[in-house]
N, C-alpha and C positions, 0 to 999 in steps of 0.2 A: 495458588490461583491469583489472578489480578484482583486488586482492591476495587471497590465500586467506583471510586474516583477515577482510577485509571481506565476502567471500562468506559466511563463517560468521555474522557479525553480521547480514548482510542476510537470511539465512534465518530468524533469530529475529524480525527485524522483520516478515517476511512473515506469520509466525504471529500476531504481536501486533496487526497492523493489517489482518488479512486482509479484503480487500474493503471497507475503509473507503471512504467515498464521496468521495474526493478527485477526482471527475470530474464533468464536465458534458457537454453535447452535444459539446463538445470536452473541456475539462479545467477544473474549477472553480478549481484552484490557478493554472493558467496564465491563466485569465480574470481573476483578481484581480491577478496580477502584471502583466499587460499593460494593465489598466484598460480592458478591452473594454466596449463598449456592450452592454447585455443584449439588444438587438434586432438586433445585427450578425450577419452570416452567419458560421458556423464557418470558421476559417482553415485552409487547407492549408499545411503547412510541413514541413521537415526540419531538424533541429538536431543538431549535434555539439559536444561540449565536453569540457573537462577539469575534474575536481573533486577536492576534498580533504574528508575527513570524519573525525570522531572521535565515539565514542559509548560509553556504558556501560549495561549491562542484564543480563538473564538470559542464560545461555549453555548451549547443548546440548552443547558440546564441553568438552574438558578445559581450554580457555582460561578466563580469569577474567571474560570478558564486557567487557573494556576493549579497544577496538579503534581503530586509526587507519590511514589509508591514502590513496592517491591512485588515480584511475581515469579512464576515458574513458566518457562516456555518449552515447547516441544516442537520439533520440526523434523522433516525427513523427505527423502526422495527415492523413488524406485524407477529404474529404467530397464526396458526390455524390448529389443528389436525396434528401436527408434520410438517406441511409446514410452511415456513417462507420467508419473503421478507425483506432484509436489504437495506436501501438507505443511501448513504453518511456516512457509518460507517468508522471505523479507519482502512481501507484497501485501496489498490490501485484500487479496483473495485468500480465504482460509484453505481452499482446495482448488488445485489446477490439474486438469488432465489434458494431455496433448500428444502430438505426433510430430517428430522431426521429419518434415517432408523433403528437405533439401539441405545438403551441407557440402561446402567446398573449402578450400584453404582459408578463404577470407569471409565467407558468407554462410549464414544458416537461417532457415525459414521454418517456423513452427506453426501448425494449426492448433488452436487453443480453445478449451472449454473451461470456464471458471464460474465462480459464484461470488457475489458480494455478500457482506454481512447484512443483517436486517437493519431497517431504518428506525425512525422514531415511533414510539407508541406511548400509551398512558403509563407504561412501566418505566420509560426513560425519565420522565419528570411529570409532576402533577399538572404542569402548565399545558400538557398535551392531551388532557382529557377532552374528548370531543374531536380529536384529530384522528383520521383513519390511519391504522397501523401500516407503515411501509414495509413491504416484504423484500426479501433478497431477490436479486436479479441474476439470471443465468446468462453469462456473457460468452458469445461465440465470435471468434475472429482469428487473426494471425499476427505474428510478430517476426520482424526481420532483424537479424543481428549482423553487424559488419565489424571487422577487425582492421584497424589502421595503425600499424606500428604498435605502440603501447596503449592505444586508445580503443575503446569499444563503444560503438554506436548502435542503439537499438530503437526501432520504431514499431508501434503496434496500433491496431485498430480493432475494436470489439463492439458488438451490437447485442442488445438484450434479446436473446432468442426466446425467452419465456413470454415476452410481451407485457411485462408488468410496467416497466418504465417506457419501453419501446425506444430507448435512448441509445446513443452511440458515444463511445469514449475513445479518443486517440491520444497517443503520447509519443514523446521522443526523449531519449536519455543518452547522455554521454558520460563515460567513466574511464578511469585509469588508476593504476596503483604504482607504488614506489616501494621497493624492498630496501630496508636499512638494517643490515645484520639480520637478526631474527624478528624484527618489527616490520610488519607489512601495513603501510599506509595506503588509503584509497580515497578517492573523491568521486562524487556523482552529482550531476546537474541535469535537470530535465524540465520539460513543459508538458502539461496535461490539458487537453481540450475536452470538455464535456458539453454536449449539445443541450438545447433548451428542454427537450423532452426528459432527458436524464435528470437534470436539476429540478425540473418542475415536479417530477414524481416524488423525489426525496425531500425537497425543500419548499415546494409550492403550497399555497393555501387556497382551497377552492371557495367559491361563494357560499356553498353549503356549510363548510367548516367555519368560515368567518362568522356565519350567522349564529353559531352556538358556542363560540369561543371569544376570547379577547383579542384574537389576531385579525389583522386586516387581510383582505384577499390579496393574493400575490401570485403572479405567474413567473415561474423560474425562467432564467435567461441563460444563454450559452456563456460559458466561462473559460478562461485560460488561466491556469495557475502555474507558478514556478515552484519547483521542489529541488532541494539539494541536501547533501550530507557529506561529511568527512569523517573518516574513522581509522582506527588502528586495531590490528589483530596481533596477538602474541601467543605462540604455542607454549603452554606451561610444561606439557609433556606430550607423549605420542597421542594421548586421548583427551587431555584437558586443554582448553583454550580460553584465553581472556580476550574480550572485545570491548571497545568503547567507541561511541558514535555521537556526533552532534548533528542535529537536523535544523533546517530553516526553510521557509517557503512563504508563499503569498496566499491570501484568502480572497482575492478580488473576484467579483462576479457572483458566486453562490453566496457570499457573505452578506448580500443585500437582503436575504430572506428575513422576514419578521420573526421566524421561529428561533432565531438566535437571541439569547438573553444578553450575552456579552459579545460585542463585535470588535475584532482586531484585524487589521489589514495584513498582518504577518503572524506566523507562528514560529516558535523556536523550541528546541528540546535537546536534552542530552540523555544518554543511556549507557549502561555498562553491564556486562554479564560474564559469568563463568559457566562454561558448557562442557559436557562430557559426550563424546561421539562414540557410538557403538560401531 
């Protein structure tokens, strides 16, 4: 399982890349890593592996935002008659359910239902005693994926259907890969826009909360963040796979919240893993 330090860092990462479009009718990052043909049918799979990661960024806890650790990851995808369920994929959503409503040679459109992870609570850090626990949001929307030569462009927009944040998140992502012998290199770059309602729910401080805590009242504002990654995949055998990835992005906008103990305008991180696919 992930260490407590990694859980804290992962929570910040969830906010910084919330609903970034790292997914396709399966998963765009996985599609690039596996060098899949754009017209191939989505793959059913179950994967389990061990990983190591390190990163630095803003921190909501009393930690300094520099984290290292090891963990176990599980992911999978099941596809049937254009319906799909993705679990633990390379997105901020732990579970995504969708329907591929349209597909042509160069375009694909999915209807999506997903859920965020939970937000801050008194269990996150003692600093948040008196802050109302932020619940997960159920996000409903769509994503459009286009293929342009070796490049994949994806845009998505999702709205909180449960009404907790009542916020909207939109994103755009561009990626491509390069095959060098058995090594598959890939790069991803994107922008994520979260509206004021979404950021205010997860990172705002109400007057009532400010009155019983040490935080100043704060209204969340709309934010635009940049997210990017470069990585390499190597098939050790038919079932075993090695991956390594470096991440970097910006924390502008939502980073203004007084809930952050340590503020950095950018985050960086590296990770590597060995996985077995069933």
